[in-house]
C-alpha positions as a Markdown table, in Angstrom:
| # | Residue | x | y | z |
|---|---|---|---|---|
| 1 | Met | 295.1 | 193.3 | 68.7 |
| 2 | Arg | 294.3 | 193.3 | 72.4 |
| 3 | His | 292.2 | 195.9 | 74.1 |
| 4 | Lys | 292.1 | 197.4 | 77.5 |
| 5 | Val | 288.8 | 197.5 | 79.4 |
| 6 | Pro | 287.4 | 201.0 | 79.5 |
| 7 | Ser | 286.9 | 202.5 | 83.0 |
| 8 | Met | 283.4 | 202.7 | 84.4 |
| 9 | Leu | 281.5 | 205.4 | 82.7 |
| 10 | Ala | 277.9 | 206.5 | 82.8 |
| 11 | Gly | 275.7 | 205.5 | 79.9 |
| 12 | Gln | 275.1 | 207.5 | 76.7 |
| 13 | Ser | 272.0 | 209.2 | 75.5 |
| 14 | Leu | 269.7 | 207.4 | 73.1 |
| 15 | Val | 267.6 | 209.2 | 70.4 |
| 16 | Leu | 265.0 | 207.4 | 68.2 |
| 17 | Asp | 264.0 | 209.7 | 65.3 |
| 18 | Gln | 260.8 | 208.6 | 63.6 |
| 19 | Val | 261.9 | 204.9 | 63.6 |
| 20 | Thr | 259.6 | 202.6 | 61.5 |
| 21 | His | 259.9 | 199.0 | 60.9 |
| 22 | Arg | 257.9 | 196.7 | 58.6 |
| 23 | Tyr | 257.7 | 193.0 | 58.2 |
| 24 | Gly | 256.6 | 192.8 | 54.6 |
| 25 | Thr | 253.3 | 194.9 | 54.5 |
| 26 | Ala | 252.8 | 194.6 | 58.3 |
| 27 | Val | 253.9 | 197.6 | 60.2 |
| 28 | Ala | 255.5 | 196.6 | 63.5 |
| 29 | Val | 256.7 | 200.1 | 64.7 |
| 30 | Gln | 255.5 | 203.3 | 63.2 |
| 31 | Asp | 257.2 | 206.7 | 63.4 |
| 32 | Val | 258.5 | 206.3 | 67.0 |
| 33 | Ser | 260.5 | 209.1 | 68.4 |
| 34 | Leu | 262.1 | 208.9 | 71.8 |
| 35 | Asp | 264.8 | 211.0 | 73.6 |
| 36 | Val | 266.4 | 208.9 | 76.5 |
| 37 | Lys | 268.8 | 210.7 | 78.8 |
| 38 | Ala | 272.2 | 209.2 | 79.7 |
| 39 | Gly | 272.0 | 207.0 | 82.8 |
| 40 | Glu | 268.1 | 206.8 | 82.6 |
| 41 | Leu | 266.1 | 203.6 | 83.1 |
| 42 | Val | 263.2 | 203.6 | 80.6 |
| 43 | Ala | 260.5 | 201.0 | 80.4 |
| 44 | Leu | 258.9 | 200.1 | 77.0 |
| 45 | Leu | 255.4 | 199.1 | 78.1 |
| 46 | Gly | 252.5 | 197.6 | 76.1 |
| 47 | Pro | 250.6 | 194.4 | 75.2 |
| 48 | Ser | 252.1 | 191.5 | 73.3 |
| 49 | Gly | 252.6 | 192.4 | 69.6 |
| 50 | Cys | 252.8 | 196.1 | 70.1 |
| 51 | Gly | 256.4 | 196.5 | 68.7 |
| 52 | Lys | 258.4 | 196.7 | 71.9 |
| 53 | Thr | 260.7 | 193.9 | 71.2 |
| 54 | Thr | 261.1 | 194.8 | 67.5 |
| 55 | Leu | 262.2 | 198.3 | 68.7 |
| 56 | Leu | 264.7 | 196.7 | 71.0 |
| 57 | Arg | 266.1 | 194.6 | 68.3 |
| 58 | Ala | 266.6 | 197.5 | 66.1 |
| 59 | Ile | 268.5 | 199.5 | 68.8 |
| 60 | Gly | 270.7 | 196.4 | 69.2 |
| 61 | Gly | 271.4 | 196.2 | 65.5 |
| 62 | Phe | 269.8 | 192.7 | 65.1 |
| 63 | Ile | 267.4 | 194.2 | 62.6 |
| 64 | Ala | 267.7 | 197.1 | 60.3 |
| 65 | Gln | 264.7 | 199.5 | 60.7 |
| 66 | Ser | 262.8 | 200.4 | 57.5 |
| 67 | Ser | 263.2 | 204.1 | 58.1 |
| 68 | Gly | 264.2 | 206.6 | 60.7 |
| 69 | Gln | 267.4 | 207.0 | 62.7 |
| 70 | Ile | 268.9 | 205.5 | 65.9 |
| 71 | Ile | 271.5 | 207.8 | 67.7 |
| 72 | Ile | 273.6 | 206.8 | 70.5 |
| 73 | Gly | 275.8 | 209.3 | 72.4 |
| 74 | Gly | 275.0 | 211.9 | 69.6 |
| 75 | Glu | 276.1 | 209.7 | 66.8 |
| 76 | Ser | 274.1 | 207.6 | 64.3 |
| 77 | Val | 274.7 | 203.9 | 64.7 |
| 78 | Asp | 272.5 | 202.8 | 61.7 |
| 79 | His | 275.5 | 201.6 | 59.7 |
| 80 | Leu | 277.1 | 199.6 | 62.6 |
| 81 | Pro | 276.7 | 195.9 | 63.2 |
| 82 | Pro | 275.6 | 194.7 | 66.8 |
| 83 | Asn | 279.1 | 194.2 | 68.0 |
| 84 | Arg | 280.2 | 197.7 | 67.2 |
| 85 | Arg | 277.2 | 199.5 | 68.8 |
| 86 | Ser | 278.3 | 199.3 | 72.5 |
| 87 | Val | 274.9 | 197.8 | 73.3 |
| 88 | Gly | 274.4 | 195.0 | 75.9 |
| 89 | Ile | 271.4 | 192.8 | 75.8 |
| 90 | Val | 269.8 | 190.3 | 78.3 |
| 91 | Phe | 267.4 | 188.0 | 76.6 |
| 92 | Gln | 264.3 | 186.6 | 78.1 |
| 93 | Asn | 265.9 | 183.1 | 78.4 |
| 94 | Tyr | 269.2 | 184.6 | 79.6 |
| 95 | Ala | 271.2 | 182.6 | 76.7 |
| 96 | Leu | 274.0 | 181.5 | 79.0 |
| 97 | Phe | 276.5 | 178.9 | 77.7 |
| 98 | Pro | 275.7 | 175.7 | 79.5 |
| 99 | His | 279.3 | 174.4 | 79.3 |
| 100 | Met | 280.7 | 177.5 | 80.9 |
| 101 | Thr | 280.9 | 178.5 | 84.6 |
| 102 | Ala | 279.4 | 181.7 | 85.7 |
| 103 | Ala | 282.8 | 183.4 | 85.6 |
| 104 | Glu | 283.4 | 182.1 | 82.1 |
| 105 | Asn | 280.0 | 183.3 | 80.9 |
| 106 | Val | 280.9 | 186.8 | 82.2 |
| 107 | Ala | 284.3 | 186.7 | 80.6 |
| 108 | Tyr | 283.0 | 185.6 | 77.2 |
| 109 | Gly | 282.4 | 189.1 | 75.7 |
| 110 | Leu | 285.7 | 190.4 | 77.0 |
| 111 | Glu | 287.7 | 187.6 | 75.6 |
| 112 | Ala | 285.9 | 187.9 | 72.2 |
| 113 | Arg | 287.3 | 191.4 | 72.2 |
| 114 | Arg | 290.7 | 190.1 | 73.0 |
| 115 | Val | 291.1 | 192.0 | 76.2 |
| 116 | His | 294.2 | 191.2 | 78.2 |
| 117 | Lys | 293.7 | 188.3 | 80.6 |
| 118 | Pro | 294.6 | 190.1 | 83.8 |
| 119 | Glu | 292.1 | 192.8 | 83.0 |
| 120 | Val | 289.5 | 190.1 | 82.1 |
| 121 | Arg | 290.0 | 188.5 | 85.5 |
| 122 | Ala | 289.8 | 191.8 | 87.3 |
| 123 | Arg | 286.7 | 192.8 | 85.3 |
| 124 | Val | 284.9 | 189.5 | 85.9 |
| 125 | Gly | 285.6 | 189.7 | 89.7 |
| 126 | Glu | 284.2 | 193.3 | 89.7 |
| 127 | Met | 281.0 | 192.2 | 87.8 |
| 128 | Leu | 280.4 | 189.2 | 90.0 |
| 129 | Gln | 280.8 | 191.3 | 93.1 |
| 130 | Leu | 278.4 | 193.8 | 91.7 |
| 131 | Val | 275.7 | 191.2 | 91.2 |
| 132 | Lys | 276.6 | 189.5 | 94.5 |
| 133 | Leu | 277.6 | 186.1 | 93.0 |
| 134 | Ser | 281.4 | 186.2 | 93.8 |
| 135 | Asp | 281.0 | 182.8 | 95.7 |
| 136 | Leu | 279.3 | 181.1 | 92.9 |
| 137 | Ser | 281.7 | 182.0 | 90.2 |
| 138 | Thr | 282.7 | 178.2 | 89.4 |
| 139 | Arg | 279.1 | 177.0 | 89.1 |
| 140 | Tyr | 277.6 | 176.1 | 85.8 |
| 141 | Pro | 274.2 | 177.5 | 84.8 |
| 142 | Arg | 272.4 | 174.2 | 85.7 |
| 143 | Glu | 273.6 | 174.6 | 89.3 |
| 144 | Leu | 272.2 | 178.2 | 89.6 |
| 145 | Ser | 268.6 | 179.3 | 90.4 |
| 146 | Gly | 266.7 | 181.4 | 87.9 |
| 147 | Gly | 267.5 | 184.6 | 89.7 |
| 148 | Gln | 271.2 | 183.7 | 89.8 |
| 149 | Gln | 271.2 | 182.9 | 86.1 |
| 150 | Gln | 269.6 | 186.3 | 85.4 |
| 151 | Arg | 272.4 | 188.0 | 87.4 |
| 152 | Val | 275.1 | 186.2 | 85.5 |
| 153 | Ala | 273.5 | 187.3 | 82.3 |
| 154 | Leu | 273.3 | 190.8 | 83.5 |
| 155 | Ala | 277.0 | 190.8 | 84.6 |
| 156 | Arg | 278.0 | 189.4 | 81.2 |
| 157 | Ala | 276.1 | 192.3 | 79.5 |
| 158 | Leu | 277.7 | 194.9 | 81.8 |
| 159 | Ala | 281.2 | 193.5 | 81.6 |
| 160 | Val | 281.9 | 195.1 | 78.3 |
| 161 | His | 280.8 | 198.5 | 79.5 |
| 162 | Pro | 277.9 | 199.0 | 77.2 |
| 163 | Ser | 276.6 | 202.5 | 76.5 |
| 164 | Ile | 273.1 | 201.1 | 76.4 |
| 165 | Leu | 271.7 | 198.0 | 78.2 |
| 166 | Leu | 268.6 | 196.3 | 76.8 |
| 167 | Leu | 266.5 | 194.0 | 78.8 |
| 168 | Asp | 263.9 | 191.9 | 77.0 |
| 169 | Glu | 261.2 | 190.7 | 79.5 |
| 170 | Pro | 263.9 | 189.8 | 82.0 |
| 171 | Phe | 261.5 | 188.7 | 84.7 |
| 172 | Ala | 259.1 | 186.5 | 82.7 |
| 173 | Ala | 260.7 | 183.2 | 83.8 |
| 174 | Leu | 260.7 | 184.1 | 87.5 |
| 175 | Asp | 258.0 | 183.4 | 90.1 |
| 176 | Lys | 256.3 | 186.5 | 91.7 |
| 177 | Asn | 258.4 | 186.8 | 94.9 |
| 178 | Leu | 261.8 | 186.3 | 93.1 |
| 179 | Arg | 260.6 | 188.7 | 90.4 |
| 180 | Leu | 260.1 | 191.5 | 92.9 |
| 181 | Asp | 263.5 | 190.8 | 94.5 |
| 182 | Met | 265.1 | 190.9 | 91.0 |
| 183 | Gln | 263.4 | 194.2 | 90.1 |
| 184 | Ile | 264.9 | 195.8 | 93.1 |
| 185 | Glu | 268.3 | 194.2 | 92.4 |
| 186 | Ile | 268.5 | 195.3 | 88.8 |
| 187 | Lys | 267.5 | 198.9 | 89.7 |
| 188 | Arg | 270.4 | 198.9 | 92.3 |
| 189 | Ile | 272.8 | 197.5 | 89.8 |
| 190 | Gln | 271.6 | 199.9 | 87.1 |
| 191 | Arg | 272.1 | 202.8 | 89.5 |
| 192 | Leu | 275.6 | 201.8 | 90.5 |
| 193 | Ser | 276.7 | 201.2 | 87.0 |
| 194 | Gly | 275.1 | 204.3 | 85.6 |
| 195 | Thr | 274.2 | 202.5 | 82.3 |
| 196 | Thr | 271.4 | 203.8 | 80.2 |
| 197 | Thr | 268.8 | 200.9 | 80.3 |
| 198 | Leu | 265.7 | 200.1 | 78.4 |
| 199 | Ile | 263.5 | 197.3 | 79.7 |
| 200 | Val | 260.8 | 195.7 | 77.6 |
| 201 | Thr | 257.8 | 194.6 | 79.7 |
| 202 | His | 254.0 | 194.2 | 79.4 |
| 203 | Asp | 253.7 | 194.2 | 83.2 |
| 204 | Gln | 252.4 | 197.7 | 84.2 |
| 205 | Glu | 253.5 | 197.4 | 87.9 |
| 206 | Glu | 257.0 | 196.4 | 86.9 |
| 207 | Ala | 257.2 | 199.4 | 84.6 |
| 208 | Leu | 255.8 | 201.9 | 87.0 |
| 209 | Ser | 257.9 | 200.7 | 90.0 |
| 210 | Met | 261.3 | 200.5 | 88.1 |
| 211 | Ala | 261.5 | 203.1 | 85.5 |
| 212 | Asp | 262.5 | 206.8 | 85.5 |
| 213 | Arg | 260.1 | 207.2 | 82.5 |
| 214 | Val | 257.7 | 205.0 | 80.8 |
| 215 | Ala | 257.0 | 204.6 | 77.0 |
| 216 | Val | 253.6 | 203.1 | 76.4 |
| 217 | Phe | 253.0 | 201.5 | 73.0 |
| 218 | Asp | 249.9 | 200.2 | 71.2 |
| 219 | Gln | 249.8 | 198.6 | 67.8 |
| 220 | Gly | 253.3 | 199.9 | 66.9 |
| 221 | Arg | 252.6 | 203.4 | 68.0 |
| 222 | Leu | 254.0 | 205.4 | 70.9 |
| 223 | Glu | 251.0 | 206.5 | 72.9 |
| 224 | Gln | 252.7 | 208.4 | 75.7 |
| 225 | Phe | 256.2 | 209.0 | 77.2 |
| 226 | Gly | 256.5 | 210.4 | 80.6 |
| 227 | Thr | 257.3 | 209.7 | 84.3 |
| 228 | Pro | 255.3 | 206.9 | 86.0 |
| 229 | Ile | 253.3 | 209.4 | 88.0 |
| 230 | Asp | 252.4 | 211.4 | 84.9 |
| 231 | Ile | 251.4 | 208.3 | 83.0 |
| 232 | Tyr | 249.1 | 207.2 | 85.8 |
| 233 | Asp | 247.6 | 210.6 | 86.7 |
| 234 | Asn | 247.5 | 212.2 | 83.4 |
| 235 | Pro | 246.9 | 209.6 | 80.6 |
| 236 | Ala | 247.2 | 211.0 | 77.1 |
| 237 | Ser | 244.8 | 208.6 | 75.5 |
| 238 | Leu | 241.9 | 206.2 | 76.3 |
| 239 | Phe | 244.2 | 203.2 | 75.7 |
| 240 | Val | 246.9 | 204.5 | 78.2 |
| 241 | Asn | 244.2 | 205.1 | 80.8 |
| 242 | Thr | 242.7 | 201.6 | 80.6 |
| 243 | Phe | 246.0 | 199.7 | 80.1 |
| 244 | Val | 248.0 | 201.4 | 82.9 |
| 245 | Gly | 246.3 | 200.7 | 86.2 |
| 246 | Thr | 242.5 | 200.0 | 86.5 |
| 247 | Ala | 239.8 | 202.4 | 85.2 |
| 248 | Asn | 236.1 | 202.4 | 85.2 |
| 249 | Lys | 234.9 | 203.5 | 81.7 |
| 250 | Phe | 231.6 | 205.3 | 81.1 |
| 251 | Phe | 230.2 | 206.9 | 78.0 |
| 252 | Gly | 228.2 | 210.1 | 77.5 |
| 253 | Arg | 228.0 | 213.5 | 75.9 |
| 254 | Phe | 229.6 | 216.9 | 76.5 |
| 255 | Val | 226.9 | 219.3 | 77.8 |
| 256 | Gly | 228.9 | 222.6 | 78.1 |
| 257 | Arg | 231.5 | 224.5 | 79.9 |
| 258 | Glu | 231.3 | 225.6 | 83.6 |
| 259 | Gly | 234.2 | 228.0 | 84.0 |
| 260 | Pro | 237.5 | 225.9 | 83.5 |
| 261 | Leu | 235.6 | 222.6 | 83.8 |
| 262 | Gly | 233.0 | 220.9 | 81.6 |
| 263 | Arg | 229.7 | 219.1 | 82.4 |
| 264 | Phe | 229.0 | 215.6 | 80.9 |
| 265 | Lys | 225.7 | 213.7 | 80.7 |
| 266 | Leu | 226.3 | 209.9 | 81.2 |
| 267 | Asp | 224.3 | 207.4 | 79.2 |
| 268 | Ile | 223.7 | 205.4 | 82.5 |
| 269 | Gly | 222.3 | 208.4 | 84.3 |
| 270 | Gly | 223.8 | 211.1 | 86.3 |
| 271 | Asp | 226.2 | 213.9 | 85.4 |
| 272 | Val | 229.9 | 214.5 | 86.0 |
| 273 | Val | 232.0 | 217.6 | 86.0 |
| 274 | Ala | 235.6 | 217.2 | 84.8 |
| 275 | Arg | 238.5 | 218.9 | 83.2 |
| 276 | Thr | 237.9 | 219.2 | 79.5 |
| 277 | Ser | 239.6 | 220.0 | 76.2 |
| 278 | Asn | 238.8 | 223.3 | 74.6 |
| 279 | Ala | 238.3 | 221.3 | 71.4 |
| 280 | Leu | 235.1 | 219.7 | 72.7 |
| 281 | Leu | 231.7 | 220.9 | 71.3 |
| 282 | Ala | 228.3 | 220.6 | 72.9 |
| 283 | Gly | 226.9 | 217.2 | 72.0 |
| 284 | Asp | 230.2 | 215.5 | 71.3 |
| 285 | Leu | 230.4 | 211.8 | 72.4 |
| 286 | Val | 233.0 | 211.0 | 75.0 |
| 287 | Ala | 234.5 | 208.2 | 77.0 |
| 288 | Ile | 234.9 | 209.1 | 80.7 |
| 289 | Cys | 237.5 | 207.2 | 82.9 |
| 290 | Ile | 237.6 | 207.2 | 86.7 |
| 291 | Arg | 239.9 | 204.9 | 88.7 |
| 292 | Pro | 238.2 | 202.9 | 91.4 |
| 293 | Glu | 240.3 | 204.6 | 94.1 |
| 294 | His | 239.2 | 208.0 | 92.8 |
| 295 | Met | 235.5 | 207.3 | 93.5 |
| 296 | Cys | 233.5 | 207.5 | 96.7 |
| 297 | Ile | 229.9 | 206.9 | 97.9 |
| 298 | Ala | 227.8 | 210.2 | 97.6 |
| 299 | Glu | 224.5 | 211.2 | 99.2 |
| 300 | Asn | 222.4 | 212.7 | 96.6 |
| 301 | Glu | 224.6 | 213.1 | 93.5 |
| 302 | Gly | 226.6 | 210.9 | 91.2 |
| 303 | Ile | 226.1 | 207.8 | 89.2 |
| 304 | Pro | 223.3 | 205.6 | 90.5 |
| 305 | Gly | 223.7 | 201.9 | 91.0 |
| 306 | Thr | 223.4 | 198.9 | 93.3 |
| 307 | Ile | 226.1 | 197.2 | 95.4 |
| 308 | Glu | 226.6 | 193.6 | 93.8 |
| 309 | Met | 229.4 | 192.5 | 96.2 |
| 310 | Gly | 232.2 | 193.7 | 98.4 |
| 311 | Leu | 235.6 | 192.2 | 98.7 |
| 312 | Pro | 237.6 | 193.1 | 101.9 |
| 313 | Leu | 241.3 | 193.4 | 100.9 |
| 314 | Gly | 243.1 | 194.2 | 104.0 |
| 315 | Ala | 243.4 | 198.0 | 104.3 |
| 316 | Thr | 240.8 | 198.5 | 101.5 |
| 317 | Ile | 237.4 | 197.2 | 100.5 |
| 318 | Val | 236.6 | 196.8 | 96.7 |
| 319 | His | 232.9 | 197.1 | 95.9 |
| 320 | Glu | 231.4 | 196.1 | 92.5 |
| 321 | Val | 228.5 | 198.4 | 91.6 |
| 322 | Arg | 225.9 | 197.5 | 88.9 |
| 323 | Thr | 223.9 | 200.0 | 87.1 |
| 324 | Ser | 220.3 | 199.7 | 86.0 |
| 325 | Asp | 221.2 | 198.6 | 82.5 |
| 326 | Gly | 223.4 | 195.7 | 83.7 |
| 327 | Arg | 226.9 | 197.4 | 83.4 |
| 328 | Ser | 229.1 | 197.3 | 86.4 |
| 329 | Phe | 232.1 | 199.3 | 87.8 |
| 330 | Lys | 234.3 | 199.2 | 90.8 |
| 331 | Ile | 235.0 | 201.5 | 93.7 |
| 332 | Thr | 237.8 | 201.1 | 96.2 |
| 333 | Glu | 237.3 | 202.4 | 99.8 |
| 334 | Pro | 239.7 | 202.7 | 102.7 |
| 335 | Arg | 238.7 | 200.1 | 105.4 |
| 336 | Ser | 238.7 | 201.3 | 109.0 |
| 337 | Leu | 239.1 | 198.8 | 111.9 |
| 338 | Gly | 236.1 | 196.4 | 112.0 |
| 339 | Met | 234.6 | 197.9 | 108.8 |
| 340 | Glu | 232.5 | 195.3 | 106.7 |
| 341 | Pro | 231.6 | 195.5 | 103.0 |
| 342 | Arg | 228.3 | 197.1 | 102.3 |
| 343 | Pro | 225.5 | 194.6 | 101.9 |
| 344 | Ala | 224.5 | 193.3 | 98.4 |
| 345 | Gly | 221.6 | 195.2 | 97.0 |
| 346 | Thr | 222.3 | 198.4 | 98.7 |
| 347 | Ala | 221.3 | 201.3 | 96.5 |
| 348 | Val | 224.1 | 203.9 | 96.2 |
| 349 | Arg | 225.2 | 206.9 | 94.2 |
| 350 | Val | 228.9 | 207.1 | 93.4 |
| 351 | Lys | 231.0 | 210.1 | 92.3 |
| 352 | Ala | 234.6 | 211.0 | 91.6 |
| 353 | Ile | 236.6 | 212.6 | 94.5 |
| 354 | Ser | 237.3 | 215.6 | 92.4 |
| 355 | Pro | 237.0 | 216.8 | 88.7 |
| 356 | Ala | 240.8 | 216.4 | 88.5 |
| 357 | Ala | 240.4 | 212.6 | 89.0 |
| 358 | Ile | 238.4 | 212.3 | 85.8 |
| 359 | Ser | 239.9 | 211.7 | 82.3 |
| 360 | Val | 237.8 | 212.6 | 79.3 |
| 361 | Phe | 238.4 | 211.4 | 75.8 |
| 362 | Arg | 236.5 | 212.3 | 72.6 |
| 363 | Gln | 234.8 | 209.4 | 70.7 |
| 364 | Ser | 233.8 | 209.3 | 67.1 |
| 365 | Ser | 230.0 | 209.1 | 66.5 |
| 366 | Asn | 230.3 | 205.4 | 65.4 |
| 367 | Ser | 232.3 | 204.4 | 68.5 |
| 368 | Ser | 231.2 | 201.1 | 70.1 |
| 369 | Gln | 229.9 | 201.8 | 73.5 |
């Protein structure tokens, strides 16, 4: 039986309901729940081994999760094999057929579904035009650059009109300049196609720049799911704060509340005032995170230290400040015309630009500091 190619439709919603997967006794993904909107681009971000690819493979139907439910477009797909889930996937190595031209690779999924040949030709032409490769349709993968091969793989995945598109570390094999170009290109294509897309990455800049929302994972658990700005400005855990972006980490104790804020005594000297949880009690041990760009040189208050070195980086200067007990942290300052780094050995005090720029996380009494 032959099929007609469906007309271009926006992607479907994706719901993960307490999905867990184990490899023997090892838990790769634990109780993950996500609600992805139709047409949304979501990044699954985290270090190697945190469960991102396992989750992607479960969504695609390549493995059966140990427990939980996967729902696409309002219907459970747990009982469906990969070829019936309406899910397209672009692997890290692109997995193009070397003996097929670009056009033949794009046509492969359509022909496997026994779509009528005139429709296959029309759809292949449409997809090659979308990824800007119409003039390279007769070339073989070996005759294409890495970025061109990636676009062929993307066109092949989109040709069958998937409800969900899965991208597994798609930029890992590309050099830095081409990687940026392809990030922009994939976001353009995703917007034009309207396909709900999940991209797996360990690159925080990639996730923050491309995604509508970011899901941050650590050791198989979902740490936070939110917009890139919310993830960066309001991290939900110490892991998120230190993994996404750069953060200086200090330790201390909660002293007490001052109106809506709290005062904290640092173990390296100095106090900070920051937003605080109502659950904190006087004497509780805390970890305090402040991003380098959210710190400034102060006159008579803040954290004492000595300038170790300064690095001029165009529009900014990064200073490394060392404390009396040998620990160091970084501060990023805007650089005005002709401004030089502060001399090494300069004694300074450094503070956060505002209480809102400080994130505080409770630590257990036996936490390593």
